[in-house]
C-alpha positions, 0 to 999 in steps of 0.5 A, a space after each residue: 485508493 479505497 472506495 473513494 480514492 480520496 485521502 487526507 493531505 499531509 502538512 509539508 515537512 522534511 523527509 527523515 531517511 535513515 541509511 537502514 535496511 530491514 526485511 528487504 527494504 531499503 532507506 534512500 534520499 528523495 527520489 531526485 537524489 536516488 534510485 526509485 522505480 515508478 508504479 501505479 495503484 488501481 481499482 475498479 475506477 480505472 475501468 479496463 486497464 491495458 497492462 502491456 501498455 502500462 508496462 511499456 510506458 515504464 510502469 514497474 510495479 502495481 498495487 490492485 485492490 482485492 477486497 473491502 471490509 468482510 464481503 467487497 471484491 473489487 470486481 476488476 481484481 482477477 483480470 487486473 492481476 493476472 493480466 498485470 502479471 503477464 504484462 511484466 509488472 511485479 503486483 500486489 493486492 491491496 485490502 481497504 480497511 473497515 476497522 469498525 465492522 469486524 476484528 482485523 483477523 476476520 479482514 485479513 483472512 478474507 484478503 488472504 482467501 481473495 487475492 492476497 495470497 503471496 508466492 516466490 515468483 519474482 512479481 507478486 509483492 505481499 499484499 498492503 493494508 489500505 488504513 485511511 480516513 474513514 469515508 463512512 459514517 462512524 468517525 474519522 477513526 472509525 469510532 476506535 480508541 487509539 489503543 483499539 486501533 492499535 489492537 485492530 491493526 496487530 490482529 490484521 498483521 498477525 493473521 495476514 503473517 499466519 496465513 502467508 509467511 509475509 509482513 504486510 505492506 501498510 498504506 496510510 497518511 501521516 495525519 491519519 496513523 499519528 491521530 488514530 493509532 497515537 503515534 504508534 511506531 510498532 509495525 516499522 520494523 518489519 512492515 513496509 511502509 506505503 506513505 500517501 502525500 500528494 505533493 513534491 516531497 514526502 514530508 514527515 512520516 508516521 511516528 517511528 517510521 525510518 524511512 518509506 518504502 512506497 510513496 503515493 505522490 499523487 492521485 490524478 497520474 496519466 499512465 498509457 493503457 488507462 483512461 483517466 487519472 491514476 494514483 502514481 507511486 515510487 519505489 524507494 530503491 532500484 528494481 533489484 530491491 523490489 524484486 527482493 522484497 517480492 521474493 522476501 530475500 
């Protein structure tokens, strides 16, 4: 994910799952014991993608990088976003957060104006906020205090919802979230969790999260239609629930 597609690995722990649904989310057990839907996430690093081949291989959803910070637009986004849709892939945009260069509101507006909008067409997910370890200078948590990070994230989420009517997905790792937000549990009542852990099990979730909605389980997957490695994901439920999230029903 993000510019470098590098994430901090999480420590192994048991997956905490609650049999609860909120805002169109589904709580189920691990992929080996429950319905899951396979997906990917891509950016310009994957080069040209044959989305028909991707869909024919069984991939049903994709998050596609749209923006980063306040000025970067992924050069492959428009092509990927349109071609994924016409191939029958349920797609969503994502924004790589740079909390130390502008307010959350500025970056949410930048995303919403450059691919992160939403429509109830059964194939468009709410956009994702990609919040992970800082790959640039400025410190692991972008130089923000835990209170500063919470305020930045809330500003982004509020602005995105005001612009689109949707609760954004939050992509993060448990270690980053707990350290940089001070184990904040505020967003999880409404915002779908997309947790990153490259392992055979999800492990511990960010503080207060009752379940995961998306799980990025590897950064080196292989998918027909994509040359080289690609991030692979699961949706925690069946296709009907994924479409329900897409349509906000």
